[in-house]
mmCIF file as Biopython writes it, N, C-alpha, C and O atoms, coordinates in Angstrom:
data_model
#
loop_
_atom_site.group_PDB
_atom_site.id
_atom_site.type_symbol
_atom_site.label_atom_id
_atom_site.label_alt_id
_atom_site.label_comp_id
_atom_site.label_asym_id
_atom_site.label_entity_id
_atom_site.label_seq_id
_atom_site.pdbx_PDB_ins_code
_atom_site.Cartn_x
_atom_site.Cartn_y
_atom_site.Cartn_z
_atom_site.occupancy
_atom_site.B_iso_or_equiv
_atom_site.auth_seq_id
_atom_site.auth_asym_id
_atom_site.pdbx_PDB_model_num
ATOM 1   N N  . MET A ? 1  ? 0.752   -1.102 -0.002 1.0 0.0 1  A 1 
ATOM 2   C CA . MET A ? 1  ? 0.096   0.057  0.041  1.0 0.0 1  A 1 
ATOM 3   C C  . MET A ? 1  ? 0.875   1.100  -0.057 1.0 0.0 1  A 1 
ATOM 4   O O  . MET A ? 1  ? 1.902   1.160  0.619  1.0 0.0 1  A 1 
ATOM 5   N N  . ALA A ? 2  ? 0.509   2.101  -0.921 1.0 0.0 2  A 1 
ATOM 6   C CA . ALA A ? 2  ? 1.265   3.381  -0.823 1.0 0.0 2  A 1 
ATOM 7   C C  . ALA A ? 2  ? 0.923   4.256  0.191  1.0 0.0 2  A 1 
ATOM 8   O O  . ALA A ? 2  ? -0.211  4.155  0.660  1.0 0.0 2  A 1 
ATOM 9   N N  . THR A ? 3  ? 1.711   5.132  0.642  1.0 0.0 3  A 1 
ATOM 10  C CA . THR A ? 3  ? 1.564   6.425  1.550  1.0 0.0 3  A 1 
ATOM 11  C C  . THR A ? 3  ? 1.818   7.538  1.050  1.0 0.0 3  A 1 
ATOM 12  O O  . THR A ? 3  ? 2.790   7.715  0.316  1.0 0.0 3  A 1 
ATOM 13  N N  . ALA A ? 4  ? 1.005   8.431  1.362  1.0 0.0 4  A 1 
ATOM 14  C CA . ALA A ? 4  ? 1.320   9.739  1.043  1.0 0.0 4  A 1 
ATOM 15  C C  . ALA A ? 4  ? 2.306   10.674 1.583  1.0 0.0 4  A 1 
ATOM 16  O O  . ALA A ? 4  ? 2.188   11.012 2.761  1.0 0.0 4  A 1 
ATOM 17  N N  . LYS A ? 5  ? 3.333   11.168 0.820  1.0 0.0 5  A 1 
ATOM 18  C CA . LYS A ? 5  ? 4.398   12.033 1.414  1.0 0.0 5  A 1 
ATOM 19  C C  . LYS A ? 5  ? 4.112   13.453 1.225  1.0 0.0 5  A 1 
ATOM 20  O O  . LYS A ? 5  ? 3.631   13.805 0.149  1.0 0.0 5  A 1 
ATOM 21  N N  . LYS A ? 6  ? 4.352   14.320 2.148  1.0 0.0 6  A 1 
ATOM 22  C CA . LYS A ? 6  ? 4.435   15.568 2.084  1.0 0.0 6  A 1 
ATOM 23  C C  . LYS A ? 6  ? 5.415   16.232 1.209  1.0 0.0 6  A 1 
ATOM 24  O O  . LYS A ? 6  ? 6.556   15.861 1.486  1.0 0.0 6  A 1 
ATOM 25  N N  . SER A ? 7  ? 5.367   17.023 0.319  1.0 0.0 7  A 1 
ATOM 26  C CA . SER A ? 7  ? 6.325   17.684 -0.449 1.0 0.0 7  A 1 
ATOM 27  C C  . SER A ? 7  ? 7.083   18.722 0.476  1.0 0.0 7  A 1 
ATOM 28  O O  . SER A ? 7  ? 6.644   19.066 1.573  1.0 0.0 7  A 1 
ATOM 29  N N  . ASN A ? 8  ? 8.240   19.178 -0.063 1.0 0.0 8  A 1 
ATOM 30  C CA . ASN A ? 8  ? 9.358   20.167 0.654  1.0 0.0 8  A 1 
ATOM 31  C C  . ASN A ? 8  ? 8.543   21.448 0.909  1.0 0.0 8  A 1 
ATOM 32  O O  . ASN A ? 8  ? 8.601   22.023 1.996  1.0 0.0 8  A 1 
ATOM 33  N N  . THR A ? 9  ? 7.703   21.933 -0.220 1.0 0.0 9  A 1 
ATOM 34  C CA . THR A ? 9  ? 6.930   22.982 -0.086 1.0 0.0 9  A 1 
ATOM 35  C C  . THR A ? 9  ? 5.844   23.010 1.008  1.0 0.0 9  A 1 
ATOM 36  O O  . THR A ? 9  ? 5.621   23.991 1.716  1.0 0.0 9  A 1 
ATOM 37  N N  . GLN A ? 10 ? 5.218   21.879 1.071  1.0 0.0 10 A 1 
ATOM 38  C CA . GLN A ? 10 ? 4.146   21.915 2.138  1.0 0.0 10 A 1 
ATOM 39  C C  . GLN A ? 10 ? 4.757   22.014 3.586  1.0 0.0 10 A 1 
ATOM 40  O O  . GLN A ? 10 ? 4.212   22.623 4.507  1.0 0.0 10 A 1 
ATOM 41  N N  . ALA A ? 11 ? 6.065   21.281 3.686  1.0 0.0 11 A 1 
ATOM 42  C CA . ALA A ? 11 ? 6.336   21.121 5.058  1.0 0.0 11 A 1 
ATOM 43  C C  . ALA A ? 11 ? 7.093   22.565 5.374  1.0 0.0 11 A 1 
ATOM 44  O O  . ALA A ? 11 ? 7.197   23.029 6.509  1.0 0.0 11 A 1 
ATOM 45  N N  . SER A ? 12 ? 7.542   23.119 4.311  1.0 0.0 12 A 1 
ATOM 46  C CA . SER A ? 12 ? 8.146   24.667 4.705  1.0 0.0 12 A 1 
ATOM 47  C C  . SER A ? 12 ? 6.991   25.586 5.063  1.0 0.0 12 A 1 
ATOM 48  O O  . SER A ? 12 ? 7.241   26.575 5.752  1.0 0.0 12 A 1 
ATOM 49  N N  . THR A ? 13 ? 5.838   25.367 4.687  1.0 0.0 13 A 1 
ATOM 50  C CA . THR A ? 13 ? 4.805   26.441 5.184  1.0 0.0 13 A 1 
ATOM 51  C C  . THR A ? 13 ? 4.390   26.440 6.458  1.0 0.0 13 A 1 
ATOM 52  O O  . THR A ? 13 ? 3.754   27.361 6.972  1.0 0.0 13 A 1 
ATOM 53  N N  . ALA A ? 14 ? 4.749   25.360 7.042  1.0 0.0 14 A 1 
ATOM 54  C CA . ALA A ? 14 ? 4.204   25.412 8.517  1.0 0.0 14 A 1 
ATOM 55  C C  . ALA A ? 14 ? 5.243   25.782 9.477  1.0 0.0 14 A 1 
ATOM 56  O O  . ALA A ? 14 ? 6.432   25.488 9.353  1.0 0.0 14 A 1 
ATOM 57  N N  . VAL A ? 15 ? 4.638   26.559 10.610 1.0 0.0 15 A 1 
ATOM 58  C CA . VAL A ? 15 ? 5.510   26.985 11.763 1.0 0.0 15 A 1 
ATOM 59  C C  . VAL A ? 15 ? 5.086   26.104 12.776 1.0 0.0 15 A 1 
ATOM 60  O O  . VAL A ? 15 ? 3.922   25.751 12.959 1.0 0.0 15 A 1 
ATOM 61  N N  . VAL A ? 16 ? 6.132   25.741 13.465 1.0 0.0 16 A 1 
ATOM 62  C CA . VAL A ? 16 ? 5.846   24.821 14.727 1.0 0.0 16 A 1 
ATOM 63  C C  . VAL A ? 16 ? 6.258   25.642 16.178 1.0 0.0 16 A 1 
ATOM 64  O O  . VAL A ? 16 ? 7.311   26.273 16.280 1.0 0.0 16 A 1 
ATOM 65  N N  . PHE A ? 17 ? 5.371   25.541 17.151 1.0 0.0 17 A 1 
ATOM 66  C CA . PHE A ? 17 ? 5.636   26.199 18.515 1.0 0.0 17 A 1 
ATOM 67  C C  . PHE A ? 17 ? 5.695   24.878 19.403 1.0 0.0 17 A 1 
ATOM 68  O O  . PHE A ? 17 ? 5.084   23.822 19.245 1.0 0.0 17 A 1 
ATOM 69  N N  . ARG A ? 18 ? 6.608   25.249 20.381 1.0 0.0 18 A 1 
ATOM 70  C CA . ARG A ? 18 ? 6.652   24.183 21.449 1.0 0.0 18 A 1 
ATOM 71  C C  . ARG A ? 18 ? 5.779   24.596 22.530 1.0 0.0 18 A 1 
ATOM 72  O O  . ARG A ? 18 ? 5.739   25.812 22.717 1.0 0.0 18 A 1 
ATOM 73  N N  . ASP A ? 19 ? 4.973   23.763 23.389 1.0 0.0 19 A 1 
ATOM 74  C CA . ASP A ? 19 ? 4.395   23.838 24.421 1.0 0.0 19 A 1 
ATOM 75  C C  . ASP A ? 19 ? 5.024   23.875 25.702 1.0 0.0 19 A 1 
ATOM 76  O O  . ASP A ? 19 ? 5.160   22.741 26.161 1.0 0.0 19 A 1 
ATOM 77  N N  . THR A ? 20 ? 5.470   24.822 26.466 1.0 0.0 20 A 1 
ATOM 78  C CA . THR A ? 20 ? 6.386   24.404 27.659 1.0 0.0 20 A 1 
ATOM 79  C C  . THR A ? 20 ? 5.710   24.194 28.873 1.0 0.0 20 A 1 
ATOM 80  O O  . THR A ? 20 ? 6.324   24.245 29.939 1.0 0.0 20 A 1 
ATOM 81  N N  . LEU A ? 21 ? 4.250   23.915 28.801 1.0 0.0 21 A 1 
ATOM 82  C CA . LEU A ? 21 ? 3.585   23.422 29.874 1.0 0.0 21 A 1 
ATOM 83  C C  . LEU A ? 21 ? 2.782   22.194 30.003 1.0 0.0 21 A 1 
ATOM 84  O O  . LEU A ? 21 ? 2.683   21.487 31.006 1.0 0.0 21 A 1 
ATOM 85  N N  . TYR A ? 22 ? 2.158   22.017 28.721 1.0 0.0 22 A 1 
ATOM 86  C CA . TYR A ? 22 ? 1.360   20.896 28.446 1.0 0.0 22 A 1 
ATOM 87  C C  . TYR A ? 22 ? 1.833   20.016 27.092 1.0 0.0 22 A 1 
ATOM 88  O O  . TYR A ? 22 ? 2.141   20.610 26.058 1.0 0.0 22 A 1 
ATOM 89  N N  . THR A ? 23 ? 1.858   18.756 27.174 1.0 0.0 23 A 1 
ATOM 90  C CA . THR A ? 23 ? 2.035   17.697 26.129 1.0 0.0 23 A 1 
ATOM 91  C C  . THR A ? 23 ? 0.725   17.723 25.249 1.0 0.0 23 A 1 
ATOM 92  O O  . THR A ? 23 ? 0.940   17.460 24.066 1.0 0.0 23 A 1 
ATOM 93  N N  . SER A ? 24 ? -0.348  17.938 25.520 1.0 0.0 24 A 1 
ATOM 94  C CA . SER A ? 24 ? -1.731  17.771 24.968 1.0 0.0 24 A 1 
ATOM 95  C C  . SER A ? 24 ? -2.618  18.751 25.408 1.0 0.0 24 A 1 
ATOM 96  O O  . SER A ? 24 ? -2.784  18.881 26.621 1.0 0.0 24 A 1 
ATOM 97  N N  . ARG A ? 25 ? -3.159  19.393 24.693 1.0 0.0 25 A 1 
ATOM 98  C CA . ARG A ? 25 ? -4.366  20.453 24.934 1.0 0.0 25 A 1 
ATOM 99  C C  . ARG A ? 25 ? -4.919  21.050 23.690 1.0 0.0 25 A 1 
ATOM 100 O O  . ARG A ? 25 ? -4.216  21.040 22.680 1.0 0.0 25 A 1 
ATOM 101 N N  . VAL A ? 26 ? -6.216  21.614 23.660 1.0 0.0 26 A 1 
ATOM 102 C CA . VAL A ? 26 ? -6.581  22.323 22.547 1.0 0.0 26 A 1 
ATOM 103 C C  . VAL A ? 26 ? -6.510  23.833 22.865 1.0 0.0 26 A 1 
ATOM 104 O O  . VAL A ? 26 ? -6.873  24.192 23.985 1.0 0.0 26 A 1 
ATOM 105 N N  . LEU A ? 27 ? -6.055  24.784 21.937 1.0 0.0 27 A 1 
ATOM 106 C CA . LEU A ? 27 ? -5.869  26.132 22.012 1.0 0.0 27 A 1 
ATOM 107 C C  . LEU A ? 27 ? -7.167  26.744 20.913 1.0 0.0 27 A 1 
ATOM 108 O O  . LEU A ? 27 ? -7.297  26.496 19.714 1.0 0.0 27 A 1 
ATOM 109 N N  . ILE A ? 28 ? -8.007  27.588 21.774 1.0 0.0 28 A 1 
ATOM 110 C CA . ILE A ? 28 ? -9.177  28.096 21.022 1.0 0.0 28 A 1 
ATOM 111 C C  . ILE A ? 28 ? -8.690  29.615 20.548 1.0 0.0 28 A 1 
ATOM 112 O O  . ILE A ? 28 ? -8.439  30.478 21.389 1.0 0.0 28 A 1 
ATOM 113 N N  . LEU A ? 29 ? -8.605  29.805 19.421 1.0 0.0 29 A 1 
ATOM 114 C CA . LEU A ? 29 ? -8.338  31.000 18.498 1.0 0.0 29 A 1 
ATOM 115 C C  . LEU A ? 29 ? -9.462  31.930 18.852 1.0 0.0 29 A 1 
ATOM 116 O O  . LEU A ? 29 ? -10.571 31.519 19.193 1.0 0.0 29 A 1 
ATOM 117 N N  . PRO A ? 30 ? -9.075  33.436 18.742 1.0 0.0 30 A 1 
ATOM 118 C CA . PRO A ? 30 ? -10.108 34.456 18.910 1.0 0.0 30 A 1 
ATOM 119 C C  . PRO A ? 30 ? -11.210 34.268 17.885 1.0 0.0 30 A 1 
ATOM 120 O O  . PRO A ? 30 ? -12.364 34.556 18.203 1.0 0.0 30 A 1 
ATOM 121 N N  . ASP A ? 31 ? -10.937 33.813 16.700 1.0 0.0 31 A 1 
ATOM 122 C CA . ASP A ? 31 ? -11.930 33.429 15.693 1.0 0.0 31 A 1 
ATOM 123 C C  . ASP A ? 31 ? -12.736 32.183 15.790 1.0 0.0 31 A 1 
ATOM 124 O O  . ASP A ? 31 ? -13.539 31.844 14.921 1.0 0.0 31 A 1 
ATOM 125 N N  . ALA A ? 32 ? -12.491 31.502 16.894 1.0 0.0 32 A 1 
ATOM 126 C CA . ALA A ? 32 ? -13.370 30.237 17.534 1.0 0.0 32 A 1 
ATOM 127 C C  . ALA A ? 32 ? -12.652 28.990 16.800 1.0 0.0 32 A 1 
ATOM 128 O O  . ALA A ? 32 ? -13.199 27.904 16.995 1.0 0.0 32 A 1 
ATOM 129 N N  . ARG A ? 33 ? -11.634 28.997 16.079 1.0 0.0 33 A 1 
ATOM 130 C CA . ARG A ? 33 ? -10.942 27.924 15.538 1.0 0.0 33 A 1 
ATOM 131 C C  . ARG A ? 33 ? -10.137 27.475 16.599 1.0 0.0 33 A 1 
ATOM 132 O O  . ARG A ? 33 ? -9.703  28.243 17.457 1.0 0.0 33 A 1 
ATOM 133 N N  . SER A ? 34 ? -9.916  26.256 16.580 1.0 0.0 34 A 1 
ATOM 134 C CA . SER A ? 34 ? -8.791  25.421 17.637 1.0 0.0 34 A 1 
ATOM 135 C C  . SER A ? 34 ? -7.832  24.886 16.680 1.0 0.0 34 A 1 
ATOM 136 O O  . SER A ? 34 ? -7.964  24.643 15.480 1.0 0.0 34 A 1 
ATOM 137 N N  . LEU A ? 35 ? -6.559  24.716 17.686 1.0 0.0 35 A 1 
ATOM 138 C CA . LEU A ? 35 ? -5.271  24.354 17.232 1.0 0.0 35 A 1 
ATOM 139 C C  . LEU A ? 35 ? -4.948  23.167 18.320 1.0 0.0 35 A 1 
ATOM 140 O O  . LEU A ? 35 ? -4.875  23.518 19.498 1.0 0.0 35 A 1 
ATOM 141 N N  . LEU A ? 36 ? -4.793  22.083 18.067 1.0 0.0 36 A 1 
ATOM 142 C CA . LEU A ? 36 ? -4.299  20.902 18.896 1.0 0.0 36 A 1 
ATOM 143 C C  . LEU A ? 36 ? -2.808  20.836 19.236 1.0 0.0 36 A 1 
ATOM 144 O O  . LEU A ? 36 ? -1.978  20.588 18.360 1.0 0.0 36 A 1 
ATOM 145 N N  . VAL A ? 37 ? -2.518  21.028 20.334 1.0 0.0 37 A 1 
ATOM 146 C CA . VAL A ? 37 ? -1.266  20.560 20.998 1.0 0.0 37 A 1 
ATOM 147 C C  . VAL A ? 37 ? -1.042  19.112 21.064 1.0 0.0 37 A 1 
ATOM 148 O O  . VAL A ? 37 ? -1.873  18.385 21.607 1.0 0.0 37 A 1 
ATOM 149 N N  . SER A ? 38 ? 0.117   18.619 20.501 1.0 0.0 38 A 1 
ATOM 150 C CA . SER A ? 38 ? 0.165   17.055 20.609 1.0 0.0 38 A 1 
ATOM 151 C C  . SER A ? 38 ? 1.845   16.896 20.585 1.0 0.0 38 A 1 
ATOM 152 O O  . SER A ? 38 ? 2.639   17.453 19.826 1.0 0.0 38 A 1 
ATOM 153 N N  . ARG A ? 39 ? 2.112   15.937 21.687 1.0 0.0 39 A 1 
ATOM 154 C CA . ARG A ? 39 ? 3.529   15.830 21.894 1.0 0.0 39 A 1 
ATOM 155 C C  . ARG A ? 39 ? 4.162   16.817 22.193 1.0 0.0 39 A 1 
ATOM 156 O O  . ARG A ? 39 ? 5.378   16.826 22.002 1.0 0.0 39 A 1 
ATOM 157 N N  . GLY A ? 40 ? 3.483   17.950 22.760 1.0 0.0 40 A 1 
ATOM 158 C CA . GLY A ? 40 ? 4.251   19.255 23.330 1.0 0.0 40 A 1 
ATOM 159 C C  . GLY A ? 40 ? 4.393   20.205 22.113 1.0 0.0 40 A 1 
ATOM 160 O O  . GLY A ? 40 ? 4.973   21.277 22.290 1.0 0.0 40 A 1 
ATOM 161 N N  . GLN A ? 41 ? 3.884   19.873 20.837 1.0 0.0 41 A 1 
ATOM 162 C CA . GLN A ? 41 ? 4.023   20.916 19.824 1.0 0.0 41 A 1 
ATOM 163 C C  . GLN A ? 41 ? 2.618   21.330 19.062 1.0 0.0 41 A 1 
ATOM 164 O O  . GLN A ? 41 ? 1.664   20.553 19.027 1.0 0.0 41 A 1 
ATOM 165 N N  . VAL A ? 42 ? 2.599   22.414 18.561 1.0 0.0 42 A 1 
ATOM 166 C CA . VAL A ? 42 ? 1.303   22.817 17.725 1.0 0.0 42 A 1 
ATOM 167 C C  . VAL A ? 42 ? 2.006   23.541 16.626 1.0 0.0 42 A 1 
ATOM 168 O O  . VAL A ? 42 ? 3.051   24.193 16.633 1.0 0.0 42 A 1 
ATOM 169 N N  . THR A ? 43 ? 1.090   23.232 15.607 1.0 0.0 43 A 1 
ATOM 170 C CA . THR A ? 43 ? 1.615   23.823 14.281 1.0 0.0 43 A 1 
ATOM 171 C C  . THR A ? 43 ? 0.411   24.783 13.823 1.0 0.0 43 A 1 
ATOM 172 O O  . THR A ? 43 ? -0.782  24.688 14.112 1.0 0.0 43 A 1 
ATOM 173 N N  . ALA A ? 44 ? 1.206   25.936 12.855 1.0 0.0 44 A 1 
ATOM 174 C CA . ALA A ? 44 ? 0.008   26.822 11.908 1.0 0.0 44 A 1 
ATOM 175 C C  . ALA A ? 44 ? 0.644   26.928 10.725 1.0 0.0 44 A 1 
ATOM 176 O O  . ALA A ? 44 ? 1.859   26.735 10.683 1.0 0.0 44 A 1 
ATOM 177 N N  . GLN A ? 45 ? 0.002   27.214 9.711  1.0 0.0 45 A 1 
ATOM 178 C CA . GLN A ? 45 ? 0.443   27.649 8.559  1.0 0.0 45 A 1 
ATOM 179 C C  . GLN A ? 45 ? 1.056   28.838 8.487  1.0 0.0 45 A 1 
ATOM 180 O O  . GLN A ? 45 ? 0.523   29.733 9.142  1.0 0.0 45 A 1 
ATOM 181 N N  . ALA A ? 46 ? 2.049   29.116 7.864  1.0 0.0 46 A 1 
ATOM 182 C CA . ALA A ? 46 ? 2.857   30.254 7.891  1.0 0.0 46 A 1 
ATOM 183 C C  . ALA A ? 46 ? 2.120   31.626 7.245  1.0 0.0 46 A 1 
ATOM 184 O O  . ALA A ? 46 ? 2.684   32.718 7.317  1.0 0.0 46 A 1 
ATOM 185 N N  . ASP A ? 47 ? 0.985   31.482 6.696  1.0 0.0 47 A 1 
ATOM 186 C CA . ASP A ? 47 ? 0.159   32.580 6.027  1.0 0.0 47 A 1 
ATOM 187 C C  . ASP A ? 47 ? -1.201  32.601 7.055  1.0 0.0 47 A 1 
ATOM 188 O O  . ASP A ? 47 ? -2.224  33.143 6.637  1.0 0.0 47 A 1 
ATOM 189 N N  . ASP A ? 48 ? -1.181  32.150 8.062  1.0 0.0 48 A 1 
ATOM 190 C CA . ASP A ? 48 ? -2.249  32.381 8.954  1.0 0.0 48 A 1 
ATOM 191 C C  . ASP A ? 48 ? -2.313  33.006 10.083 1.0 0.0 48 A 1 
ATOM 192 O O  . ASP A ? 48 ? -2.317  32.540 11.222 1.0 0.0 48 A 1 
ATOM 193 N N  . ALA A ? 49 ? -2.380  34.449 9.606  1.0 0.0 49 A 1 
ATOM 194 C CA . ALA A ? 49 ? -1.936  35.633 10.618 1.0 0.0 49 A 1 
ATOM 195 C C  . ALA A ? 49 ? -2.594  35.547 11.897 1.0 0.0 49 A 1 
ATOM 196 O O  . ALA A ? 49 ? -2.044  35.977 12.911 1.0 0.0 49 A 1 
ATOM 197 N N  . ILE A ? 50 ? -3.959  34.916 11.918 1.0 0.0 50 A 1 
ATOM 198 C CA . ILE A ? 50 ? -4.448  35.160 13.411 1.0 0.0 50 A 1 
ATOM 199 C C  . ILE A ? 50 ? -3.868  34.021 14.347 1.0 0.0 50 A 1 
ATOM 200 O O  . ILE A ? 50 ? -3.662  34.265 15.536 1.0 0.0 50 A 1 
ATOM 201 N N  . ALA A ? 51 ? -3.635  32.916 13.865 1.0 0.0 51 A 1 
ATOM 202 C CA . ALA A ? 51 ? -2.954  31.695 14.462 1.0 0.0 51 A 1 
ATOM 203 C C  . ALA A ? 51 ? -1.681  31.952 14.870 1.0 0.0 51 A 1 
ATOM 204 O O  . ALA A ? 51 ? -1.295  31.657 16.001 1.0 0.0 51 A 1 
ATOM 205 N N  . LEU A ? 52 ? -0.943  32.514 13.988 1.0 0.0 52 A 1 
ATOM 206 C CA . LEU A ? 52 ? 0.300   33.146 14.331 1.0 0.0 52 A 1 
ATOM 207 C C  . LEU A ? 52 ? 0.579   34.120 15.374 1.0 0.0 52 A 1 
ATOM 208 O O  . LEU A ? 52 ? 1.430   33.954 16.249 1.0 0.0 52 A 1 
ATOM 209 N N  . ALA A ? 53 ? -0.075  35.017 15.267 1.0 0.0 53 A 1 
ATOM 210 C CA . ALA A ? 53 ? -0.288  36.132 16.386 1.0 0.0 53 A 1 
ATOM 211 C C  . ALA A ? 53 ? -0.611  35.532 17.610 1.0 0.0 53 A 1 
ATOM 212 O O  . ALA A ? 53 ? 0.079   35.788 18.597 1.0 0.0 53 A 1 
ATOM 213 N N  . TYR A ? 54 ? -1.749  34.624 17.695 1.0 0.0 54 A 1 
ATOM 214 C CA . TYR A ? 54 ? -2.151  34.085 19.035 1.0 0.0 54 A 1 
ATOM 215 C C  . TYR A ? 54 ? -0.960  33.144 19.739 1.0 0.0 54 A 1 
ATOM 216 O O  . TYR A ? 54 ? -0.774  33.059 20.953 1.0 0.0 54 A 1 
ATOM 217 N N  . LEU A ? 55 ? -0.227  32.485 18.737 1.0 0.0 55 A 1 
ATOM 218 C CA . LEU A ? 55 ? 0.680   31.611 19.168 1.0 0.0 55 A 1 
ATOM 219 C C  . LEU A ? 55 ? 2.021   32.308 19.802 1.0 0.0 55 A 1 
ATOM 220 O O  . LEU A ? 55 ? 2.645   31.907 20.785 1.0 0.0 55 A 1 
ATOM 221 N N  . GLN A ? 56 ? 2.296   33.413 19.018 1.0 0.0 56 A 1 
ATOM 222 C CA . GLN A ? 56 ? 3.550   34.424 19.455 1.0 0.0 56 A 1 
ATOM 223 C C  . GLN A ? 56 ? 3.283   34.963 20.600 1.0 0.0 56 A 1 
ATOM 224 O O  . GLN A ? 56 ? 4.221   35.138 21.378 1.0 0.0 56 A 1 
ATOM 225 N N  . GLU A ? 57 ? 1.900   35.370 20.993 1.0 0.0 57 A 1 
ATOM 226 C CA . GLU A ? 57 ? 1.667   36.271 22.127 1.0 0.0 57 A 1 
ATOM 227 C C  . GLU A ? 57 ? 1.493   35.212 23.370 1.0 0.0 57 A 1 
ATOM 228 O O  . GLU A ? 57 ? 1.610   35.580 24.538 1.0 0.0 57 A 1 
ATOM 229 N N  . HIS A ? 58 ? 1.249   34.080 23.055 1.0 0.0 58 A 1 
ATOM 230 C CA . HIS A ? 58 ? 0.942   33.132 24.277 1.0 0.0 58 A 1 
ATOM 231 C C  . HIS A ? 58 ? 2.250   32.927 25.075 1.0 0.0 58 A 1 
ATOM 232 O O  . HIS A ? 58 ? 3.291   32.733 24.447 1.0 0.0 58 A 1 
ATOM 233 N N  . PRO A ? 59 ? 2.252   32.962 26.440 1.0 0.0 59 A 1 
ATOM 234 C CA . PRO A ? 59 ? 3.490   33.051 27.269 1.0 0.0 59 A 1 
ATOM 235 C C  . PRO A ? 59 ? 3.909   31.595 27.478 1.0 0.0 59 A 1 
ATOM 236 O O  . PRO A ? 59 ? 5.050   31.287 27.819 1.0 0.0 59 A 1 
ATOM 237 N N  . GLN A ? 60 ? 2.992   30.774 27.270 1.0 0.0 60 A 1 
ATOM 238 C CA . GLN A ? 60 ? 3.448   29.256 27.360 1.0 0.0 60 A 1 
ATOM 239 C C  . GLN A ? 60 ? 4.094   28.447 26.114 1.0 0.0 60 A 1 
ATOM 240 O O  . GLN A ? 60 ? 4.650   27.353 26.202 1.0 0.0 60 A 1 
ATOM 241 N N  . LEU A ? 61 ? 3.906   29.211 24.932 1.0 0.0 61 A 1 
ATOM 242 C CA . LEU A ? 61 ? 4.433   28.578 23.601 1.0 0.0 61 A 1 
ATOM 243 C C  . LEU A ? 61 ? 5.548   29.419 23.061 1.0 0.0 61 A 1 
ATOM 244 O O  . LEU A ? 61 ? 5.518   30.629 22.835 1.0 0.0 61 A 1 
ATOM 245 N N  . LYS A ? 62 ? 6.665   28.468 22.868 1.0 0.0 62 A 1 
ATOM 246 C CA . LYS A ? 62 ? 7.913   29.182 22.103 1.0 0.0 62 A 1 
ATOM 247 C C  . LYS A ? 62 ? 8.103   28.542 20.614 1.0 0.0 62 A 1 
ATOM 248 O O  . LYS A ? 62 ? 7.809   27.381 20.329 1.0 0.0 62 A 1 
ATOM 249 N N  . PRO A ? 63 ? 8.654   29.522 19.704 1.0 0.0 63 A 1 
ATOM 250 C CA . PRO A ? 63 ? 8.689   29.073 18.361 1.0 0.0 63 A 1 
ATOM 251 C C  . PRO A ? 63 ? 9.796   27.823 18.433 1.0 0.0 63 A 1 
ATOM 252 O O  . PRO A ? 63 ? 10.790  27.882 19.158 1.0 0.0 63 A 1 
ATOM 253 N N  . GLN A ? 64 ? 9.539   26.891 17.733 1.0 0.0 64 A 1 
ATOM 254 C CA . GLN A ? 64 ? 10.660  25.788 17.689 1.0 0.0 64 A 1 
ATOM 255 C C  . GLN A ? 64 ? 11.757  26.133 16.508 1.0 0.0 64 A 1 
ATOM 256 O O  . GLN A ? 64 ? 11.493  26.594 15.397 1.0 0.0 64 A 1 
ATOM 257 N N  . GLU A ? 65 ? 12.896  25.834 16.968 1.0 0.0 65 A 1 
ATOM 258 C CA . GLU A ? 65 ? 13.980  26.301 16.049 1.0 0.0 65 A 1 
ATOM 259 C C  . GLU A ? 65 ? 14.439  25.156 15.270 1.0 0.0 65 A 1 
ATOM 260 O O  . GLU A ? 65 ? 15.336  25.295 14.438 1.0 0.0 65 A 1 
#
């Protein structure tokens, strides 16, 4: 059975943040969307201004290097 692989273009458009407090939780954005923290990480698309602003301002989330 074949598996789908992400292209380098898709992978480079995601921004990953590390959750310094929880390994699993749901974050609710101001526009009522949710982001899932899994294994201590949460991902947002690079062009999602609302999600990026929320993640950057959150005191318990740090950009992954």
